[in-house]
C-alpha positions in Angstrom: -0.3 0.3 0.0 1.4 3.7 -0.5 0.7 6.2 1.4 0.2 10.1 0.1 1.9 12.4 0.6 -0.1 15.3 2.0 2.1 18.7 0.7 1.7 21.4 3.3 1.0 24.7 1.5 3.2 27.1 3.3 2.5 30.6 4.4 3.4 34.2 2.8 4.2 36.5 5.0 1.9 39.0 3.8 -0.7 36.1 4.5 0.2 34.7 8.3 0.5 38.7 8.4 -2.8 39.1 7.1 -4.3 35.8 9.0 -2.9 37.9 12.6 -5.0 41.4 11.3 -7.5 39.3 11.9 -7.7 37.3 14.8 -7.3 40.4 16.4 -9.5 42.2 15.0 -12.0 39.5 15.1 -11.1 38.4 19.0 -10.0 41.9 20.6 -10.7 45.4 18.8 -14.2 44.2 17.7 -15.6 42.9 21.3 -13.9 46.4 23.2 -15.3 48.5 20.5 -19.2 46.9 21.2 -18.4 47.2 25.3 -17.3 50.3 24.0 -20.8 51.3 22.5 -22.9 49.4 25.1 -20.8 52.5 27.6 -21.2 55.1 25.6 -25.7 54.3 25.1 -26.4 53.5 28.6 -24.6 57.4 29.6 -26.8 58.5 26.6 -29.9 56.5 28.3 -29.3 57.4 31.7 -29.0 61.7 30.4 -31.7 61.1 28.9 -34.0 60.3 31.8 -32.0 63.0 34.0 -33.9 65.8 31.1 -37.1 63.8 31.4 -37.1 64.6 34.7 -36.5 68.0 34.4 -38.7 68.4 32.2 -41.5 66.5 34.3 -40.2 69.1 37.1 -40.7 72.0 35.0 -44.6 71.0 33.8 -44.9 70.6 37.0 -44.0 73.8 38.7 -45.7 75.4 35.0 -49.1 74.0 35.7 -48.7 74.8 39.9 -47.9 78.8 38.7 -51.0 78.6 36.4 -53.1 77.6 39.4 -51.6 80.4 41.4 -52.4 82.8 38.5 -56.1 80.9 37.9 -56.5 81.9 41.5 -55.2 85.6 42.3 -57.3 86.4 38.8 -60.2 85.3 40.2 -63.1 87.8 41.2 -63.6 87.0 44.0 -59.8 87.8 44.9 -60.0 91.3 42.7 -63.4 92.3 45.3 -61.9 91.3 48.0 -58.8 93.8 47.1 -60.8 96.5 46.5 -62.7 96.6 49.0 -59.5 96.6 50.4 -58.8 99.0 49.1 -61.3 100.8 49.5 -62.9 101.4 46.2 -66.3 99.4 45.2 -66.5 96.8 42.1 -68.7 97.0 39.8 -69.5 95.3 36.7 -70.5 97.4 34.5 -67.0 99.6 34.0 -65.2 96.5 33.2 -64.1 95.7 29.6 -63.6 92.3 28.7 -59.9 92.7 26.4 -59.7 89.4 23.9 -56.6 87.9 21.7 
């Protein structure tokens, strides 16, 4: 019986370098890049939640101030202030202004 000789292919220096770069890219650089991008995404989400919280707090303040404006502009409050200043409330002298 004859055994066949298997020819071994030798890699050139350039091919070895390319193989090394592919392995380096696949096992080192890609996972490191993936972790870095996930960290950036997480940081962006945290900042987004902070901004949403600030917006919600500001909306609550705006609503409270709007209610305070409505309370101060009520007819009862106007009559109380007018009477405490010695003025009388006369509905005929009031003119409504619309936009």
